[in-house]
N, C-alpha and C positions, 0 to 999 in steps of 0.2 A: 616512400620508404616503408616497406612492409616488414614488420617484425613477426617472427614466428612466436608461437605460444611459449616456447622454451625461453626465448629472450624476454618476453613480456613478464614472465614470472622470475626468472633467474637474476636479471639485472637489478630489479628493486630489492630482491631478497639479499643479494650481495651488498648493495648500498646500505640497507638497513643493518646488516651484520657489522659492516665497517663502522657505521655511525655509533652503534651500541658499544662495540669494542673500544673505539676511540674515547667515547664518553667515560666508559668504565676505567680505562687506563688513566685518563686525566684526573678523575675523582680519586683513584687509588694513590696517584702521585701526590696530590694536594694533601690528602689525609696523612699519608705516611711521612711526608716532609714536616708537617706540623707536629706530628707525634715525636719524630726523631729530634727535632729542635727543642721541644719541651723536655724530653728526656735528658738531653745534653745539658740544658740549663739547670734542671733539677740536680743532676750529678755534680755540676760545678758549684752550685749553692751548697750542697752537702759537704763537699771538700772544703770550701771556704769556712763554713761553720766549724768543722772539726779543727781546722788550723787556728781559728780564733780561740777555740777552747784550749788548745795546746799552748798557745801564747799566753793566755790568761793564767794557766797553771804555772807556766814558767815564771811569769812576773810575780805571782804569789810566792813561789819558792825563793826567788831572789830577794824579795822583801823580807821573808823569814830569815834567810841566811844573813842578810845585812843587819837585821835587828839583833840577831844572836851575836854576830861579830862585833857590833858596837859596844857590847858589854865587856869586851876583852880589856884587860888592864893596860896592855901596851898602847892601845889607841887612846885610852883615857890619859895615860901618862904623857904622851906626846902633845896632847892638847893642853894639859896643865903646865908642863915644864918646857916643852919645845927645845930640848937639848939634843946634842948629837947622839948620845947613847940611847935616848928614848926614840929618836928617829930611826936608828939602826934596828932596834927591836920591832918597831912598828913596820918597817920595810920588810923584815924577815917574816912577820906574820901575814903581811899583805901578799908576799910571794907564795906562802903556803895556801892562803885563801884563794888565790887565782888558780892554783893547781886543782883545787876542789871544784871551783865554780866554772865549769865549762861554758864557754860562750860569753864570758865577761872579759873585756880587754883591759879596762882600767878601773881602779877603785881609788877614790880620794877620801882622805880623812878630813873632815871639816868641823869647825866648832859651830855653836848656835848662831853666830852671825854670818856663817857661810865662808869664813876665812880658812884657807887650807895652809897648814904649816909648810914652809917651802922646802923642808928637808924630806918630807914624806912623799914618796912616789911609788907607783906600781906600773906593771906592764912592761 
């Protein structure tokens, strides 16, 4: 089998070009895949951190709101007296508080022992 000079030079050159291009494509694929995965992970981490910060701010706001609301006389009266009239006033104020506090479904008024007057309900 005689090969001409053209075939002796052309075939190895083509094989070398195919090998180099294949290697280059493989390396590019591996590097870009790793970079894209890391970028996606970084973005998800950033989103999660911002959500955590938002939730922390919301929790602090609710704590402040509940601390302020606890000083209202209607709630203190229902814990002291536990009468029907005091319960109605407390329920009315709880209804107003729920309108202000978006995202809160229920609020319970409880004394220091954790007992909730049975006439006071919200939601």
